[in-house]
C-alpha positions, 0 to 999 in steps of 0.5 A: 866398394864405394862408400855411401854418402850420409844424409842428415835430416831432422825428426819431426816431433808431432805435437797435439796442439789441443793438449797445450790448450787443455793445460790453460783450462782450469779444472772443473769446480767442485760442487759446494753448498751455496754454489751459485750465490754471491756474497758481499762483505757486511761487517767485521766482528771481534766477538761472536756474541755481538753478531749472534745478538744482531741475528736474534734481533733480526738485524741480519736475516738469519736465513741468508747470513754467512760468516768467516772466522779465523778458526774452523766453524766447529771451533767458534767460541764467544770470543772469536773474531771474523767477518760477515758476508751477506748473500745478494739472492734468497735461497729458494726451497720450492721443491722442498716446500712442495714436498712438505705441503704433501706430507702435511696433507698426509699427516692431517689425514693420518691424524684424523683417522688416528683420532677415530681410534683406527690401527696402523693397518686400518689407517694405511688402508683408508689412505689408499682408498682416499687415493693417497700414497701411504708413507713407509713404515718408518715414516708412519711411525714418526708421524704417529709419534709426533701426533701422540706428542701433540695430543699429550706430550707426556704420553711418550716422554721418558721421565727423569729421575727427579720427575719420577721422584716428585710423582711418587712423593705426591702419592705416598700418603695412605688415603682413608678411601680403601679404593684410592691407589697410593705408592706403597714404596719406591726406590731409585738409583742415579749412578752408575745406571739410572734405576727405579722401582715403584709399588702401587696398591690400595688398602682393599687389595692388601686386605687379601694378603692375610688370607692365604699362605701362597703367593703367585708372581710373574712379570709382563712387558710391552706396556711402556716405551722403555719396555720396563717390566711390570711385576704383578702378584697375588693369591687365589681363593678356593674358587680359583679366583685371583686377588692381586696385591698391587703392581710394581714397575721396575727398570730390570727384572732381577732378584733385587726387583722381585725382592723389592715387590715382595718386601713392598707387599709385606712392609706396606701391609704392616704399615697400613694394618699394623700387623705382620703377614707371612707367605710359605709357598710360591707359585710361578714359572721357573725363573730363579729371580722370582725364587731368590727374591722371595727367599730374601723376604719370606720363608720359602717352604714350597716352590710350585713350578707352573705346570703350563710353563713346564709342559711347554718346555717339555714339548720343545724338547720332545721335538727331537724325539721320534713321533712314535715316542712323543705321544707316549712320553707325553702321556706318561708325563701327564700321568705323573703330573696327576699324582695326588701324593708327594711320596708317590712322585719319586717312585713314579719317576724312577719307574718312568726312567726305568721304562724308557731306559730300555728304548734304544733310541738317541733322541729318547735317551737325550730327552730322558737326560734332560727331563731328569736334570731339569724336572725331577730334582728337589728344587724343580719337582713342584709341578705335580698336583699332589705337591701342594694339594688344594693350591693351584699348580699353574700361574695362569690366573696372572697370565689372564690378568696381564692379557686383560689390562693389555686389552684395556690399553688396546696394545698402546705403549705409554711413557713411564709417568703416563703409564703410572697415571693410568695405573692409578686412575684405571688399572689398579683402581679397577682391581680394587673396585671389583672387590668392593661390596658397594659402588658409587654410580650416577643416577641418570635421572637425578644426576646424583651419586648413589651408593649401590650393591656391587652385584659383580663383586669378586668375593674371597671364597674360603671354600669351593663354590658348589654351583647348580651345574656342579650339582647337576653333574654330580647327580648325573654321575650318581645316576650310574648307581656305583658302589661307594665303599666306606671303611672304618674311618672317614674315607670312602672308595669308589672305582674309576672308569666303567666298573660299578662295584667295589669290594672291601678287599679291593679297598684294602688292597689299594691302601696296602699298595699305596703304603708298600709302593712295591710296583715293578713297572710304571704302567702297573703303578699308574693303573693301580693308583688311578683305579680307585678314587678315595674320598675323605669327607670333612665335617663341612662337606664342601671341604671334603677332598678326593684323589681324582685329577678333577678335584686336584685342579678344581677343589670339587668333583662329582665323587665328593658331592655324590658321596656327601649326598648319599651321607645326607650332608647335602641334597640334589633336589635343591637344584631342581627348584631353580630348573624350568618345569619340563613340558609333558610329551604327547601321549602314546609311544612314538612310532619310531620306538614301537618296534623297540617297545615290542621287542625289549619291553623290560628295558623301558620299565623301571629297574627292579634293582635296589638303588645303591647307597653307601656300603659301609664296613663300619659296624658302629655306624648304622645310619651309613647302611641306609640306602639312599635312592639314586636316580635312574640310569642315563639313556644312551640317547642322552649322550652328547656326541661331537658335531661331526658324528652326531647325526649318523651315530644317533640313528645307529640302533643298539645291537644285542647280537654281534656276529662275524663278517661273512665272506663272498666273492665279486667277480670283475666281469668288466676285465678281459682277464678274469679277476675277483674281489674278496668282500667281507660283509661287516654288517653287525660286526663287532667293529661296525660302530667304530667303522661308522665313527671313522667314516663319519669323522674322515668324510668331511676331510676327504671332501676337502681333498682336491684330487678325489672325485665322486664318479665318472660324471664329475670328471667329465664335467671338470674336463668340459670346463677346463682349457689346456693351452699346451700344444702336446699333452700326455694322458695316463690312466692308472690303477692300483693293484689290489689297493685294499689288501696292499695297504700297510696297516702300521704305515696307514695309521701313522700317516693318518695320525701324524696328519690329524695331530697337526691339523685337528686334534690340536684344537679339538676337545672331543677326541685325543690322538691316542684314542683315535689311533687305538680305534684304527688299530682295532679296525685293522686288527679285528677283521674276523670273518666266517667262510664255510663254517670256519673263522678266519682273520685278515692279517694283511691290508684293509677289509673290503666291505667295512663301512670306513674302507673307502674313506680310509683308502681315499684319505691314505692315498691323498697323503701319499699323493702329496709327496709325489706332487712335490716331485711332479709339479708339471702335472696339469690335471690329476683326479682319482676315484679311489684307486682309478687315476686320470693324469694329464701332463705336458711332458711324458712320464716314465711309467716304470719310475 
């Protein structure tokens, strides 16, 4: 084998020449502020103050100067040294100047509209109409704030404690003018947190503090830029009119702040009138700060929980309870709230707990635990009417006061001192002037100031004000001719509800039941204690009291007035002097009433029954046995009905003879397969009036349902006016099998009531949902009819033949359709005539689903 020769060679190194060139290229310069400018050396300095002074004297242009120091710029001190460099070209701001110019134009427009009193929303709308793009929400807020500061710099400025102190000290002197606002008391604290408190009042407002023993107090917000709480308080008279004592502005809303407010009222009153005042009852919401603050100043004997706040909190917790129980629980709690004696409250609460303890539902039991812990203890039980009779059970009067002066400020917020100025000049001063017997006005002719009587004066009423409307309502109630029973004391008894007569034994049994308190169930207790109204007549008849819920809330009622009228303590004929003289009707009977006059002549004549007075069991009192004639009874035509049902129900003739329905069969001749419709003729049926009412009530709601049509002509017209853009459509014609007899009464009633509770009954005063539900139950459960001399009752479904049948069926199906539409969103057409349905869909529907 021969050995091969080796060959030598050099491996070339392939080098990219461009890479070497790149190494010689300097990296891109980082962008810096002032790039593109050339700076020339100007001078050196040993002290920065020297250069600063030259800049202020404009020896160096302050817009283009630049300096270098031996320390970082942020650490430059007055003794620092450095150099000054001057730029050789001006820095241009063309784009910014253009943008600023546009903003100035917008600001000018906004200022113009703001001075016209327009709101933020209206300003934006007007800018759009003017062809100007409105600024963003934050920009608008900034512009409006700057405009407010230009108009009045003190409007939004937050004051210092020194400014606050000076403002208060200037108004500490008690003026001679009873309506001049002054500072009754003020406090401030600088460390650790800046706090302040100030109380504003007038001599006239403080005069009301000695007239009652109960104190209403609350706080409100959204009036100052610092969102400081505004504390208010006062008392109410027997006409439920609030009389405020003054106003306090504080940094916080704690025990010490409410204590400051209460002590300010007490100390300022003592300083002004050289006398002491004492309050023993507090009416407020459930805030512990108000309670603790009151206890630090006054002797608290009764703590009334505002019923409006209580029921709002209860309603929140009722949301976790099934709807079937919500209304019943709420009704029972309302019954407890109407209790007129304190010793009956705990009995009612115990029976209420025993009643609902039997319900095996977690939501109900959780609510009952909350109710017992929160609203039945000694500290929180002051929310029922009988807790403090004759005094308000809510603080709604203060809430109304807050809304009024917020409305006066038109929703604006002010700086602290500016808000205090507004209180001095407008708010608190107006409270005082409203209670002044005279006011000073300017004569438009002579331009002189004249003192005139204040016809709108808010007087302090020591007793309830009985108006002409109250007397008229009592006269109308008195015309019912009910028996008022008088026992051997100052107590009078009258039955509640529709019952006319009341016996001596019933009155004694009523008093015995209230004394023994041996009720077994909650419902039996409520039924008995509210079955009779007890009136206690005072020497001054206006101060008489009654146990009815209306008197508990208004300190006057028709029972009280009518009882005193029959006892000749007051007269109804006095109000007739102020009523307009009635016109005489045309002679002869109206043609529409001729038939009624012929058939029922006795009803048109005056009743031969002796008018009732007060039936007394007091043998010593002969005067009380005299019968005072009562006005004639009300006619059915005089009853006022709600607007929805007014027209048809007034046409309804009074029927003396009711009868059961008659059964008949209507064959379905249009069907290939023979079928029948069971019809019950409900003319003059005992439920016919209720059916007419339900029909008239639901008819407007059915018309608003977009799926219901009147007849086939309407659906043809709709189809002619409708255009379908789909290539393929599926048309379905459907029918319900025996619709009326297949309606589940319980489910239908629940569905209708749940829907109406959230849409109608929350804003209607004529009806309540409980009564509406009972009417539906009566209609469904009393479908009695006769067939061949035998009486039957329909136990399944809705009777076909009653007046409200089609309306209830239509509306019930609409509620069911709403659920199905959420599943079938692709439908392009859906119309229904009672139980016949026409559907058009772009996709095929499984008819067996």
